[in-house]
C-alpha positions in Angstrom: 299.7 209.9 168.2 301.1 206.0 168.4 303.7 204.5 166.1 301.4 202.3 164.6 299.8 205.1 163.6 302.6 207.0 162.3 304.0 204.3 159.9 300.6 203.2 158.6 301.6 204.6 155.2 304.1 201.7 154.6 302.4 200.5 151.6 305.1 197.6 150.5 305.8 194.8 152.8 309.2 194.9 154.0 310.1 191.3 152.5 309.2 193.0 148.6 311.7 196.0 150.2 314.7 193.1 150.9 314.5 191.7 147.8 314.6 195.3 145.9 317.3 195.7 148.8 319.3 191.7 147.1 318.7 193.2 143.4 320.2 196.1 144.3 323.5 194.8 145.6 323.1 192.2 143.4 323.2 194.4 139.7 325.1 197.4 141.2 327.7 194.7 142.3 327.3 192.1 139.9 327.1 189.8 142.6 324.9 187.5 144.5 327.0 187.3 147.7 326.6 191.1 147.9 322.7 191.2 147.1 322.8 188.8 150.1 325.1 190.3 152.1 322.8 193.9 151.2 319.3 191.7 152.1 321.0 190.5 155.7 321.6 194.1 157.0 318.5 195.1 155.4 316.7 192.3 157.4 319.0 192.7 160.3 318.0 196.4 160.3 314.5 194.8 161.0 315.1 193.2 163.5 317.6 195.5 165.5 314.5 198.4 165.0 312.4 195.9 167.0 314.5 196.4 169.7 315.4 200.0 169.4 313.6 201.6 166.5 310.2 202.2 165.0 307.8 199.3 164.6 307.7 198.0 160.8 304.4 197.0 159.0 305.9 193.6 157.8 303.4 193.1 155.8 302.5 196.4 153.9 299.7 199.3 155.2 297.2 198.8 157.6 299.0 195.2 159.0 300.1 195.3 162.6 303.7 196.8 163.2 305.7 194.8 165.4 308.7 196.8 167.6 309.6 198.4 170.9 309.0 201.9 169.0 311.7 203.2 171.5 312.8 206.1 168.7 308.9 207.6 169.8 309.7 206.3 173.3 313.0 207.5 174.3 315.4 207.9 171.3 318.6 207.9 173.6 317.9 204.5 174.6 317.6 203.5 170.9 320.7 205.1 169.6 322.2 203.4 172.8 321.6 200.1 171.2 322.3 200.8 168.1 325.6 201.8 168.8 326.3 198.6 171.1 325.2 196.6 167.8 326.8 198.3 165.5 330.5 198.2 167.7 329.8 194.3 168.4 329.4 194.3 164.9 333.0 195.9 163.7 334.5 193.4 166.5 333.2 190.6 165.0 333.7 191.7 161.2 337.2 192.5 162.8 337.6 189.0 164.4 336.6 187.2 161.3 339.4 188.9 159.4 341.8 188.4 161.1 341.0 184.9 161.4 341.1 184.6 157.4 344.5 186.3 157.5 343.7 189.8 156.5 346.2 192.4 157.8 345.0 195.8 158.3 346.6 198.9 158.8 345.3 201.1 161.8 344.7 203.4 158.9 341.8 201.7 157.1 340.2 200.4 160.8 340.3 203.7 161.6 338.6 204.9 158.1 335.6 201.6 158.4 335.4 202.5 162.1 334.6 206.1 160.9 331.7 205.1 158.5 330.0 203.6 161.1 330.7 206.0 164.1 329.0 208.8 161.5 325.8 207.3 161.1 325.8 207.2 165.1 326.2 210.7 165.3 323.9 211.6 162.7 321.5 210.0 164.3 322.2 211.8 167.5 321.7 215.0 165.5 318.5 214.5 164.5 317.3 212.4 168.0 314.6 214.6 168.6 314.3 217.4 166.4 313.7 216.5 162.5 315.8 218.0 159.8 312.2 218.9 158.3 311.7 220.8 162.0 315.4 222.3 162.2 315.4 223.6 158.6 311.7 224.9 158.9 310.8 222.4 155.6 306.8 222.1 155.4 305.4 218.9 155.9 304.3 217.7 152.5 302.4 214.2 151.6 303.8 211.8 149.7 302.4 208.3 148.8 305.1 206.5 149.6 307.2 206.1 153.2 310.9 208.2 152.6 312.2 206.5 155.9 313.2 203.2 153.6 314.3 204.7 150.1 316.6 207.1 152.3 317.9 203.9 154.3 319.0 201.8 150.9 320.8 205.1 149.8 322.3 205.2 152.6 323.4 201.8 152.9 323.9 202.2 149.5 326.3 205.0 149.5 327.8 203.2 152.6 328.6 199.9 150.5 330.5 202.4 147.8 332.6 204.1 150.8 333.9 200.3 151.5 334.5 198.6 148.3 335.5 201.8 146.2 336.8 204.4 148.4 338.3 203.0 151.2 340.2 200.5 148.9 341.7 203.9 147.4 342.8 205.8 150.2 344.6 203.2 152.4 346.1 200.2 152.0 344.3 197.0 153.3 
């Protein structure tokens, strides 16, 4: 089964998901800036997936999927590409903060890095065997792709940790 066959059930175009992510960020955090940042994260996910992940059907079902499909061909190389991207993005984030005069403690930086390191270790744990296979959950067909809602919930949880939990447990 090819990558485009595996993901031909994407019913909602990616640009609609980008708008939904923006609205969730704007409504949940009451900030257009956070909504735009959430949308930028979503779009960067699609761009990164072009190089490392599964192809995305940008305009919905039965449209051309773009991407190299490395998760299907070489999952560990795909995760390595994502790890390099994450390390680069975090280093850039900390440099921008430092240039803006923000001083973080080592504990604060460690917590932020830990949130993203968890994502890499999670990907490594399911790189070649899905949770469905690991836990013996039977296959069932939903009317929609569960990957995008799962990613959205993950991004919301990460944003919540970074916005609400980190400031409570460490001094910035």
